[in-house]
C-alpha positions, 0 to 999 in steps of 0.5 A, a space after each residue: 590360204 587356198 585350202 582355208 578358202 576351200 574349207 570355208 566354201 565347203 562349210 558354207 555349201 553344207 550349211 546352204 544344203 542343210 537349210 534347203 534340206 530342212 525346208 522340204 516337207 512331205 505330207 504322206 498318206 492322206 486322201 487329197 481333195 485338190 480343189 478342182 472337183 474331181 475324184 479325191 486322190 487316195 494315198 496322196 503325197 504332197 511335197 512342199 519346198 519352202 513356201 510352195 508346193 513342189 510336187 503332188 502324187 501318190 505313194 506309188 508314183 511320187 518318191 519321198 526324198 530322204 531329206 524331207 520332213 515326213 508328216 503323216 496324213 494317214 486317215 485324213 482328208 487333205 484339202 486347200 486352205 479354206 477361204 471365207 469371203 465375208 468377214 469383219 475383222 474389226 468386230 468379234 461377236 459383240 452384240 452392241 455395235 454402237 458401244 463397240 464402235 465408240 469403245 474399241 477403235 484404239 485397239 483395232 490395229 494392234 489387238 482386235 483385227 490381228 486376233 480375228 485374223 489369227 482365229 481364222 487361220 487356226 480354224 483352217 481359213 488361210 485367206 479371207 475377204 475383209 469387207 468393211 473397216 477403217 482404211 489405215 488399220 485394214 492395210 496395216 494388219 493385212 501388210 503385217 500378216 503378209 510380211 510375216 510379222 503376225 500370224 493370220 489368214 491372208 487378208 484381202 481388204 476393202 477398207 471403208 464401206 462405200 454408201 450414200 450416207 454413213 450411219 452416225 458415229 461410223 464415219 471412220 469406216 463408212 464413207 458417204 458419196 455425195 455426187 458422182 465426182 465425190 464417188 470417183 474421188 473416194 474410189 481413187 483414194 481407196 485405190 491409191 491406198 492399196 485396197 484389194 476390193 470395194 465394198 458397196 452397200 445401200 446402193 439403192 439409196 444412191 443415184 444411178 449416176 453416183 452408182 455408175 461412177 463408183 463401179 466404173 472408177 473401181 473397174 478402171 482401177 482394177 478393183 472388183 466391187 462387192 455389193 449388198 443384196 439385201 433389197 430387190 432394188 440393190 440387186 437390180 441396180 447392182 446388176 445394171 452397173 456390173 457389180 462383181 459379187 453380191 452378198 447375203 440372201 437378203 429380202 428380210 422375211 420375204 419368201 422368194 426373190 421377185 420374178 423380175 430380179 430372177 429374170 435379170 439374174 438369169 440374163 446375167 448368168 447367160 452372158 458368159 462374156 462377163 464370166 460367172 455371176 458370184 454370190 456370197 449368201 452368208 446364211 449360217 448366222 441366220 440359220 443357226 441363231 435359234 439353235 445357239 439361242 437355245 443351246 448356249 453352251 456353244 458360246 462357251 467354246 474358248 476358241 474365240 478368246 485367242 488374242 483378246 485381253 480378258 477385259 474384252 472377252 468379258 465385255 463380249 460375254 456380257 453383251 451376249 448373255 441373253 441371246 434371246 433378247 438381242 434386237 439384231 436377231 428378233 426377226 431371224 426366226 421368220 427369215 430362216 424358212 426363206 433361206 433354202 428357197 433363195 439359195 435354190 433360186 440362185 443355184 437354179 439360175 446358174 449363180 456360183 456361190 461363195 462361202 462367206 459368213 459375216 463372221 464377227 457379227 453378234 455371237 458369230 466368231 471367227 474361229 467357228 463361222 466358216 465350218 458352220 456355213 459349210 455345214 448348213 450348205 451341205 447338211 441343211 440345204 443339200 448342197 454337194 460337199 464338193 461344190 461347197 468345198 470349191 466354194 471355199 477354195 477354188 472359186 474364191 481364189 479365182 474371183 480374187 484374181 490369185 488362182 495362179 498362187 492359191 486355191 488348189 493344191 497344185 505344184 508351183 502354188 503356195 502351200 496353203 493346206 489343211 487336213 482333218 482326221 476322217 472323210 470330210 466329204 462324208 462328214 463336212 462338220 469335221 472342219 469344226 476341228 481342223 487338225 493341221 494348218 499349213 500356210 505358205 509352207 509354215 505349219 501353224 497347227 
């Protein structure tokens, strides 16, 4: 009997040791951009055990265990999984919002939003801030991904937009605020439901009492507030009440931010007791519109079909069959020349820019938007590629309060890692076709 028990114990230990051994991966040979901004590490070695990074070094300094699964990254750039800080998983590039909002809510939870999250992941986006969506569906999809039930980028969700009055037919994912007490109640409801962030828009239409109530209640519940920056008064009021991040370059076709707004921004960036001032400019959809309009083959890339039924794919295709006729973009050619100036104003004022795209808006697909944003930053606006990559890795994780877990390739953090064949600091557009995607230690691509 004792011999049988010993044999059983040895057998179980062998199974355990084998499972542990097969759980070890080694990424060997690539140039590592770890997210901290220093010089890349040549001939890198990254050991992954289970979901997390075990060790980081080079082929000279870090031996590869004999029991590790070796994945060659020779000739590749290896970097943290990207973040997209402004996506809309409830939309997928369809050009008619009114029609979409009436037709597809029944598919949001089980089809549309999971499809969006999966497309993001396969594009190398391992984390995303989902700004604006129905509450129950947003929480359900986020949790299904976190529980490993469906594949997708890790989502940080806001649930419904908070604004003065919802647009007709959008009440399920846009909540109006009628007085300060109502604003506090709405924020408490979102906090109790478990959202990760608050999305505030049209704040220049609220009273200052309402606006302060919303932001203060959010902060009281340890929730940061993302605020629109479309109009000067939105920015002014957002700064006064302590919004934590601004979205879009805004101001329509006006060429520059007003001087008084820039003075307020500089006063805010000068006060480091509040930490950096973050801004998510979402420029690629505007900047690339005319190119997409005149080069429509780009829209035929079927990466955005992933997870969508043929009927939905056809519906989206039909809605964007005439890109030149879309009301959404008619003023865009006038807005495009202002973008570089506004970006430079923000950089000169000491704002920290975050990569976000507005992905999901007409003709802007979750499988393509993020790399396009990085490409515009670097190749059109002259932003340093390392700054751009940090705007899609290190800074988003810090803003979201999860820098201890993700955002850089550091021992102990989750293994959210991507790789592309070639030098991404020289050719940022290589990110349009990410060769390897690992999220929480699991290889998806």
